[in-house]
C-alpha positions in Angstrom: 39.3 20.3 37.7 35.6 20.4 38.2 35.5 24.0 37.1 37.2 23.1 33.8 34.7 20.3 33.2 31.8 22.7 33.8 33.2 25.4 31.6 33.8 23.1 28.6 30.8 20.8 29.1 28.2 23.6 29.4 26.6 24.4 26.0 26.5 28.0 25.1 26.6 30.3 22.1 29.8 32.0 21.2 29.2 35.4 19.6 30.4 35.4 16.0 30.4 31.6 15.8 29.2 30.3 12.5 26.1 28.2 12.8 25.0 25.5 10.5 22.2 26.7 8.2 18.9 24.9 8.2 18.3 22.8 5.1 15.0 23.1 3.3 14.0 19.7 4.8 14.7 20.9 8.3 12.5 24.0 7.6 9.7 21.7 6.3 10.0 19.5 9.4 9.7 22.5 11.7 6.6 23.8 9.8 5.0 20.3 10.1 5.8 20.1 13.8 4.3 23.6 14.4 1.1 22.5 12.7 1.4 25.0 9.8 1.0 22.3 7.1 -1.0 19.0 6.9 0.4 15.5 6.7 -0.4 15.3 3.0 1.4 18.6 2.3 4.4 17.5 4.4 4.7 14.2 2.6 4.3 15.8 -0.8 6.9 18.5 -0.2 9.3 16.1 1.5 9.2 13.8 -1.6 10.0 16.8 -3.8 12.8 18.0 -1.6 14.4 14.5 -1.4 14.2 14.1 -5.2 15.8 17.5 -5.7 18.5 16.8 -3.1 19.4 13.4 -4.7 20.1 15.1 -8.0 
């Protein structure tokens, strides 16, 4: 019983499994977190992306 719980509860990547693609907003958040863009650039681009995604 414990082995089954460990097998199914352990997160792992399955080869060939489809992964959810990153959205443009996720990519922007990653760039901001990595320090690649400034706060002003982040907010400006976020506003543009949110406007585009709403349409």
